[in-house]
N, C-alpha and C positions, 0 to 999 in steps of 0.2 A: 559462539552462537550458531545455531543451525537454521537454515532457511529451507522450507519445503513449499514448492509450488502446488497450489490447489485449484488451478484453472483460472484463466483470464487474469483478473487483478487480485485474486486472493492468495495470501501466503500465510504459512505458520512459522512463527519465530520461536525457537526454544533456547533458553539459556538458564543454566543452573536449575533445571527441573521446572521452570516456569514456561507455560505455553501461551503465547499471545497470537491471536488470529486477526489479520487485517483484511477488511473488505470481503466478507463472505456474501457474495451476491448470487444472482440467478444463474450465472454461468459457472459457478463454483462447484466443486465436489461437496455434496452434503456432509460427507464425513470430516470435512475440514474442522468442524467444531468439536469433534469427539475429544474429550479430555482437556479442553481449553480452560484456562483460568481467567482469561480476559479477552475482550474483543475491542478492536479499534475500527471505527467506520469513518471514512474520509468525507462521504457525502451521500445524498439520498437516491441517486440513480440506481436502478434495479440491478445493473451488472456489478454494483459494489455493495448493495444493501438489499438483501431479501428478507423483508420484515417477517413473514411467516416462519422462515427457517430459523432466524435469530431468536424470535419470541419463543418458539418451541424449545430451543436449546436452553434458553434462560429459565423457562418454566420447569424443565427437567432437572436443572442444576441450580439450586438456590445460591450457590457460591460464585456463579459466573457474573463478572462485572463488565460493564460496557462504557466506553468513552466515545463521544461523537459530537457533531455539531447540533445546534438547536433543532434543525429541521428533522434530523433522524431521531433525536431524543423524543420529540413530540409524537412520533409514531410508535413509541415503545412505552406508552403510559400503561400503568396497571401492574408493573413488575415488582413494585414495592420500593420503599424508600432506600436511597443509596445505591440502587442497582445500576442506574444510568447516570453518568456525569456529563454535563455539557461542557465542552472545551472550545477554545478559540486561539487565535494567533498569540504567541507569547506565553501560553500556559506550559507548565512543567509539572510532572507528577511521577510517582513511583509505583510500580506493580511488583510487589513482593521482591524488592531489591533490584529490579530492572528499571532504569531511568527512561522516561519518555518526554520528549519536547514536542510542542505543537507549532507548526509553521504554515502560514498561508491563510487566505480568507475566501477566495473566490475560485470557482470552476473556470477553466479557460473558455473563451468565447467560441461557441460553435457557429452562430450566425446572429446578427443583430436582431432578427425577428424572434429569436428563441430566448426564453428567460435564462439569466445567468444565476445559477444557484450557488450557495456557499460551498466551500471545499477546504478542508484542513489536511495538511500533510503531517505525518508522524515520523519523528527521528527517534529510533529505539536503540538503546544501548548506552554504554559509557566508555570514556577514554578513547582508545583507537578503534574499538569495534563498535561501529554504529551503522545502522541500516535506515535509509530514508525511503518512505513510501509517499509520493507526492499526490496520490489520488489522480484526478484529472486536471492537472495544472502543471505549469513549469515554475514552481516555487523554488527559490534558491535559499536554503537555510542560512542562518547567520553564523554558523560555524561549520568546519569541515565535515564532509560526509565520506565515510570509509567505503560503504557499499550502497549504490544507488539502485533502487528498483525502478527500472526505466520503462515508462509506458511507450511501447514502440509504435502503436497505431491507435487512432481514434478519429471520430468525426470532427474533432477540434484541433487536429494537428496534421503536419506533413513531415516527411522524413528529415528534411533539412532543419526544421525547427527542433526535432528530437535530437539530432546531432549537435546543434548549437547549444541546447540545454545541457546535455551531458558534458560538453566541453567546458561550459561555464562552471559547472560544479566541480569538475576534475576529481571524480572519485577514484579510489584505488581499483575498484571493480564495479561493473554495471551488469545487472541481471535483468533479462527480459521479463516484462509483465504486460498486461493489457494488449494481448495479441489474439483474442478470441474472434476478431473480425477478419483475420487473415487466413488464407489457404496455406497449405504446406509450402507451395512455391513462393507465395508472398512473404512468408516468414523467412524463407531462405534468402530472398533478395534483401530484405531489411537487415538480416544478420550480417550479410556480406558488407553492406554499406557502413553499418555501425562498427564492425570490426576494423575496417580500413580507416575510417575517419577518427576513431577514438584512440588510435595509436599515437596521434600527435600530442595527446595530453597524458599518455602513459596509463590509460585505463584499460583494464582487462575486461572485455565484454564477452558474456556467454549467455546462451539460451539454456534454460533449465526446463526439462520436460515436465508435464503435469505429473504429480505424485512423486517426482524425484526431488532430492534434496542435496544441499551442499553445506559443508562446514566452513565457517569463517574463522581463520586463524591469522595471527600476526607473527 
């Protein structure tokens, strides 16, 4: 499987010719959806879900399919039957031979005065090569994760919580996502702390630049 960063929380996953895009939002490269076969959306916040961008891509490509929670699906009405599938915790499905599992239900709490929206995480892949995108939550899947897409910064987290989350999952590797709110210096500081602290669980942490990709192999 190949992972390509497309800005902030958006990634392209490519396996056996199948292209799956997760969370194309307002901070993402608009080209992230070019040639995509499927889109997974964790929740409705604009940095993860840019409705005009996704709707335009779906209207341009009748074969593009979307899996998301109910709140996102309700904003994508009119695309035609079977184009958008509502998913929730515990669901599993197949995208042209690539397995996907859904884990989690709620966005992490930002503040008690702010509404807590739904949030689903996606575990993509089979066997030893799996990638987990948690969206904006510290969801721990019910089975091992090979590569964790780690949200390093957000209004709902602090670095210590990010470290503890990655340590609990114990992935073979962790890749930075959700870093659009940090400066270059802020990212460098977060990277240093994560690299040091994740050594204890044997996880290889790395930052992948926007538009860059990595190959996952075992």
